[in-house]
N, C-alpha and C positions, 0 to 999 in steps of 0.2 A: 947352504945346500948346493950341491953340484948340479947345475942346470945344463951340462953338456949333453949332446944327443945320446951319448952312451950311458948316461946316468940312469939308473933304475929307481923309480919312485914307488914306494910301497906305503900303504896306509893300513894300520891295524886299528879297527874301530870297535870299541865296546859300546853296545847300545843298551840302555836300561835306565833304571832308577835305583840308586843306592838305598832308598828309603822304602822299598817294596820287596824286602827279603830277596828271594831268588832272582828277581828281575835285575838285581845288581851284579849278576854273574859276569856280564860283559865288562863292567868296570873293574871287577876284581881281576879278571884275566889281564887287562891292560896294565893294572897296577903291578901285578907280578912280573909281566914282561919288562916293565920299566926297572924293577929291582934287579932282575937277572941281567938286563942290559948294562947295568953298572959294573957287573963282574965279567960278563961275557957279551961284548957289544953285539947288537943286532946288525944285520947287513946295512951298509951305508945307504942313506936315502929312505930309511924306514921312519915313519912318524907314528906315534901312538896317540890316539884321541878317544875321549869318552863323549858320547852323544846321548841325548835324551829321547831320541826317536823322532824328533822334528824332521820332516822330510828335507827342508832347505839346508839344515845344518849337516845332515847325513850326506846329502849330495855334495855339499861344499867340501866335506872331509875327504871324499874320494875323487873329486874332480881333478883330472889331469894325472892320475896315478896309473901306473902299469898294472899293479895288483892291489886290490882292496880285499882285506880279510875282515869280515864282520862277525862279531860274536854277540849273540842275543839269547835271551831266555825264550823257550817255546812252551806253548800250551798244547798238550796232546791228550787224547782220550782213547783208551786209558793211559794214564801217565806212568812213565817209568823214570821217576826223578833221578837226575844225574846222567841219564843216557844222552850221548852226544851224537848229533847228526851232522855230517859234513856234506855240503852241497856245493858243487861247482856250477855256477850259473853262466850259461852262454846261450846264444841263439834265441829262439822264442821263449819268452817267459810264460809260465803257466798262468792262467787267469786267476785273479784273487777272488775267493768266495765272498759274496756279500756278507757283511757282518763278521768277517774273519777275526779270530781272536788275537788281540794285541793289547798289552797293557799300556801302550803308547798312544792309542787313539788313532793311529795311522799305521796299517800293517806294512811290513817290509816289502811285500809284493806290490803294494800300491806305490811305494816310494820308487821301486825299480821301474815300474811302468811310467811314472812321471819322469824319471831320469832318462829313460829311453826316448820319450816324447821330446824332451828338451835337448837331446843329444849330449847328455852329461853322464853317461855310464863310464865306469872305469874300464881299462883294457881287459882285465880279468877280474872275476869276483868269486871269492870263496866265502861261504856262510857256514858258521858253526852255530847250530841251534842246540841249546842245552835244555832238556826237559826239566821244567820247574815243578816243585812241590808246593810252594807257598809264595804268592805274590801279594799277600795282604800288606797293610802298612806295618812298617817296622824295619829294623836293620838286622843284618847278619843273614848268611846263607843257611839253608837247611843242611843237615849233615851229608845227605846224598849229593847235593849239588856242590858243596864245599869239597868233597872228595874227588869230584871230577875236574876241579880247577887245575891242579898240578899236572896231571897227564895231558890236559888240553893245552896248557902253556907249552909243554914240551913238543907236542904235535905241531903247534903253530910255528915254533922256532924251527923245526925241521922243514916245514913248508917254505919258510922264508929262505933258509939256506939252500934248499933245492931250487928255488926260483931264481936266486941270484947266483950266476956262475962264479966260480973262483976267480979272483983277481979283478972283479968289478967293483 
C-alpha cells in the first residue's frame, strides 16, 4: 500500500453475521464489491473488510483511514425491509439509547462513542444501514434485502470515486 502523504486510505467494512439471514447484508455488499473490483478496480488505497460487530475489530478496521464506509443491517419499527439509510457521521454523535437494538451485542453508536473517547475515529464516516426483515439463525438474505444489495454496491462505488479525486 502507498503510505505517502498524498495517498488516500479508504476502508469499506461490512458488519454482521452471515449465519443470521439479513444480518449478513454487510458481508454480501463487501463480497460483491470485491467481485466488481476484479473487473473494475476500486480506487487505490481501498480495503474491504468483514467484521462481526466486535468494537475492537471494527475500530481497528477503520483506524488511520481517511474515509470509512460501514454497511450494517438495521432494526426499525415499523420495518421496511430493504430500505437503505445513508448517514454521514461527523461532529457530536447522538447518544445511544439504552438497550439499543443490535444483533451484535454492542451497538454501532456505542462503538463510535468508544472510538471517539480513544481518539480512533476515521477522518470521515459513512454508514449505510439496511432495514432487515429476518435476523434469525440461518443463511441467505430475505428477498427484499437481497434486492437492495446491487443498487447499494453501485452507490458505494460512486461514493468512493467521488471521494478520491482523479489521478490520485
